[in-house]
N, C-alpha and C positions, 0 to 999 in steps of 0.2 A: 400717762394714765395707767394705773394698775389693772391687772386682769379682773380683780374684784369689782373695781369701779365700772369697768366696761360691761360687766354682766349683772350689775345691781338692777333689780326690778324697778321700773318707774313707779313713783308714788305721786298721786294726785290729791288735791285738797279742794273741796267744794264748800263755799260759805254762802248761806242763804240770807234773805233779807229779814228786817224786823226792827229797824230804828234803834231805840234805846235797848231793846232786847239783845242787840249785838254785843252788849257787855258780857253776856254769857260766852260768846265766841272768843272774846279777849281773854277771859279766864282760862278757857280750854287751851288756847294757843300758848298761854303763859306756861302751862305745864308741858304741852307737847314740844314746843320749841326750846324752852328753857331747861326743863328737867329731863324729859324723855329724849331730847336732842334728835327728834325726827325731822327729816328734811323733805322737801317737796320739789319735784321736777316740773310739775304743772299745777297752776292755781287757777280756779275759776270761781266766779261769784256774781251776785246781782244785788242791787240796792246797797244796804250797808255792808253786805258781804263783798261787794266790789271794792269799796273804799279800804276795807281791812285787807282784802286779798292783795291789793296793790302794794301795801307796805310789807306784807309777808314775802311776796315775790321780790321786792326791792331789797330785802334783808334788813329792814329797819323796824321790825315789830316792836322792839323795846320802846322806841320813840312814841309809837302809837299807844302802847300800854300806858305810858306816862300821861298822855293827853286824856285818855278815858278815865284813869284813876283820879285825875284832877278836876273832872267836870263837876260843877257846883249846881247848875240849873240849866234849863232849856236856853237861857239867854247866851250861854257859852257856845251854843251850836246854831241856833236859829234866831232871826229877828222878825219883828212885826212888818206887815206889808200894808202901806197906805192904800195901795191899789188892791184891796182885799178881794175884789171881784175876780182877780186873776189868780189869786192864791192867798191863803190866810197868813202864811209865813214866807220869809225869804231865807235863802241859804248863804247870805253874805258872811256871817261869822264862820260857817263851815267851809266856805270857799277859801277864806284866809288860812284856815288850818291845813286844808289840803295843799294849798300853794306853798305853805311853809315846809310841810313834811315830804311832799312828793319830789323825787329827783328822777326825772325822766331818763336821763342818761344812765344813771345807776341801775334803774329798773331794766332798761333794755340791754345792759351789758351783764346782767346777773346770771345769764345762762339758763334762766327759768322761763317757761312760757306762761303768760297770764291772759286770761280771757274773761270777759264780762258782757252783760247784756243790757240793752235799753230797747224801748219801743218807739217806732216812728208813727206818730199820730196821723200823718197825712197818708202814708202808704198802708197803715194798719199791719205792719210787719215787725217781727222780733228782729233786732239788729245785734249781731255779735261783733264785738270789738276786741282788740288785743293791745299789747304793750306798745305797739308801733303806731297806734291811731293818734291823730292830731285833730283838734286841740285836746290833749289828754285829760286835763282837768275838767273841761266841759263834758267830755264823754263820761267820765266817772260820776260827776254830779248828776248827769242825766239819768244814769242807772239808778240813782237814789231819790229821784223826784217823784214823790207820792202824788198821784193825780188828785186834784181838788184841794190839797194842802199847800202845794208849791206850784208856782208858775212853771210851765214846761220850759226846758232848756232849749234854746234855739241855736242850731248849728247849720250853717249853709242854707238858711231860709226854711229849714224844717224844724218841727217841734218834737221833742223827745221826752218820754217819761219813764218811770220805774220799770226796769226789766222784769220784775216779778209779775207784771200784768200778763205776760205771755211766755214766760220761761218754761216752755213745754218739755224741753229736753236738757235740763241743766247739767247732766252728767256727760253730754255728748262731746264737748271739746276735750275733756279729760280722757275719755275712752278713745276718741279719734287720734289723740296725740300719743297713745300707747300706754296709758296708765294701767298697771296690773293690780294695784291696790289703791283704794280711794278712801280718804277720811272725809266724812260728811258732818259738818258742824252746823246744826240748825239753830234757829232763834226761837223755835216753838216746838212742842212735841210733834212727832211725825204723824201719829195716828189718833191723838186725843186732843181735839180742838175746842172742847167745851169750856165755857166761862160762866161764872155765876152772875156777874154784874150786867146790868142793862146798858145798851148803847143808845144814847139819847140824841146827841147833836149830829149835824151833818158830817162834821169831821170824824166823829167816832164811828159813824156808820160807814164812811168811805174807808177808813183805816181797817176796820174789822172785816169788811168785804174783801179788801186786798189781801189781808192776812189769810183768809180762807182760800182764796185763789192760789196764792203762793204755796200754802201747805199742801193743797191737793196736787198741784203740778209736781212738787218734789216727791210726794208719796207715790204718785203714779210712775215716775221715772225710776224710783228705787225698786218698786215692785216689778217693773219691766226688766230691770237688770237682774233681779233675783230669779225671775222666771227663766231668763236666758242661762244663767248659771246652773239652775236645776236641770234644764233640758240638756245642756252639755255634759253634766255629770251622769245623767241617765244614759246618754249615748255612749259615753266612755265605759259605763258598766256593761252595756250590751256588747261592746267590742271585747271587753275583758273576759266575758263568759262565753264568747262565740267559739265554735270549733275552728280548726285551721282553715277549712274550706270557706266557712261563713265569714271569717275575718278577712280573707282575701277579697271577697265580694264587697264587704262593708268598706274596706279601705279604697277599693276601686270606685265605689259610689262617692266617697268623699272627694275624690279628685275631679269629679264632674263639676263644670261651672255652675250648673243649676242646683247643686247640693244646698239645701236650705240653711244649713248651719255653717257654711263655708266662711262667711264674713264675721262670725262671732267668736269670742274667746271669753274665758272666765275672768271675772274681775272681783277681787275681794273688797267688800264694803265694811267700813268701820263707822258706825253711826253714833254720834254724840249728840244727844238731844236734852234740852233743859227740863226741869220740873215746870209745872203749869204756873207757879207763882213768880213770874218774871215781871219786870217793869212794863208799863204800857209803851207803845211805840214812840210816843213823844214825852215820856216820863223821865226826863233827864235829871233825876234827883240824886245827889251825891251818895247818900246812904244806900239807896236802892241799886244804883249802878255798881257800887263796890260789893254789895251782897251778891249781885248777879255774877260779877267777876269771880268771887270766891266759889260760887256754885259751879261755874264752868271749870275752874281749876280742879275741884273735887271730883266732878263727873269724868273729866278726862283722865285723871289719875286712876280712878276706879276702872274705867273702860280698858285702859292699856295694861294695868296690872293684872286684870283678869285674862287678857289676851296672851300674856306671856306664859 
């Protein structure tokens, strides 16, 4: 390993949830991985972001891009459920896609860490899983199981649903694992959640409610990270402008175990968010999917060209 590789800052990727809106993430990653050639040491996601994140960490993003670009309708992803009282749709077609694309051994030997979330309905707890979890396909599908739309995924006698229900600290595994720069690709705008159309059906209300929960949880975690960054920068400024004597006492204070900033460090955030006119969560229409992919590609190109 070269000295440069040893000292290269760790880079993380967070992918949020949003069903068909995940096409925007596919477009953004097409630019980031294919054109910008950015690589990630740690990947984290929930809902559709968990499914996409697995393929990014596995190193087979191009295979996933081909699947997304070829989607014709919702029938390619979901099926009807005769026991509709347990869920209006089934994930049978999606399960077949995941089983075809996912290579657990390749993922685990990639050298990348991969984390994702689901919610235990019995314990009422957010559950964090990683690339070593078994059964891997079931855990990934559990992370993308929208409550009320799909039947909960049962693993070892417990029921699990979409991680976006309680993903209160989605950045935490990335920061915990040492990421110094994090790319966040959302499926909806971070701060503007307004829509013009009315929500009428039970499914539409359930999906819209989950969207708002996810958006707020991600926004709060981003703002918390920004606040920590700002506080650390101010503290650094205080030290830089301190006299020799004052600086001695400031550094001495930093060494104390009770120093409030001791466990924090600055993390650079790059946020790539879509325009508001994205497909609906279950709107797997070929034209809309590919327009969203194009929008993601263009937004990522603009984001990273400006950053250079």
